[in-house]
C-alpha positions in Angstrom: 175.9 71.2 -272.4 179.0 71.3 -274.6 181.5 69.0 -275.7 184.0 72.1 -276.4 187.7 71.6 -274.7 187.5 73.5 -271.5 190.1 76.5 -270.5 193.2 75.5 -268.5 191.7 77.2 -265.2 189.4 75.7 -266.1 190.0 72.1 -265.9 192.6 72.2 -263.0 189.0 73.1 -261.0 186.9 70.7 -262.8 190.8 68.0 -261.7 190.1 69.0 -258.4 186.0 68.7 -258.6 185.8 65.4 -259.5 189.2 64.4 -257.3 188.5 61.0 -254.9 185.6 63.0 -252.9 183.7 63.5 -255.8 183.0 60.7 -257.3 179.6 61.4 -258.5 177.5 61.6 -261.9 179.5 63.8 -265.5 177.4 67.2 -264.7 177.7 66.6 -260.5 181.4 68.1 -259.8 181.4 70.8 -262.3 178.2 72.7 -261.5 179.5 71.9 -257.4 183.1 74.1 -259.0 181.3 76.7 -261.0 179.4 77.2 -258.5 182.6 77.4 -255.8 183.8 80.2 -258.2 180.8 81.8 -258.7 180.9 82.6 -254.8 184.5 82.7 -254.6 183.9 85.8 -257.1 181.2 87.1 -254.9 184.0 87.0 -251.7 187.2 88.3 -253.1 186.0 90.3 -255.1 182.5 91.2 -254.9 180.3 93.5 -257.6 181.2 97.0 -257.4 178.6 99.7 -257.3 181.5 102.6 -259.7 180.5 105.1 -256.7 181.0 103.4 -253.9 185.2 104.0 -254.9 187.0 106.6 -252.8 187.8 109.8 -254.8 191.4 109.4 -254.6 191.2 105.8 -255.5 193.0 104.4 -257.7 191.6 103.9 -261.5 193.9 100.7 -261.3 192.3 99.1 -258.4 188.7 98.9 -260.2 189.7 97.9 -263.1 191.9 95.2 -262.1 189.1 93.8 -259.4 186.6 94.2 -262.3 188.7 92.0 -264.6 189.6 89.7 -261.7 185.7 89.1 -260.7 184.7 89.0 -264.5 187.9 85.7 -265.2 186.6 84.2 -262.5 182.8 84.0 -263.7 184.3 83.5 -267.2 186.0 80.3 -266.1 182.6 79.0 -263.9 180.4 80.0 -266.9 181.9 77.9 -269.1 182.0 74.8 -266.0 178.5 75.2 -266.1 177.6 74.3 -269.7 180.3 71.6 -269.7 
């Protein structure tokens, strides 16, 4: 675990996870928030097989999905190392 400052997105998620309904050990809220983000990423932008996209689908759509997933998982990883 590191003590580096979190990004604004990660800090907002951690703040929500450490709200009054979750008043426990310091590591637990960040782990809960990271797990929630990973679950959200899997539901909202699942890891896709590039061959699963339709031939006529816009490439921008595929790029945006991968970017969104990568960003969510990066925040989760940041929270896990907090």
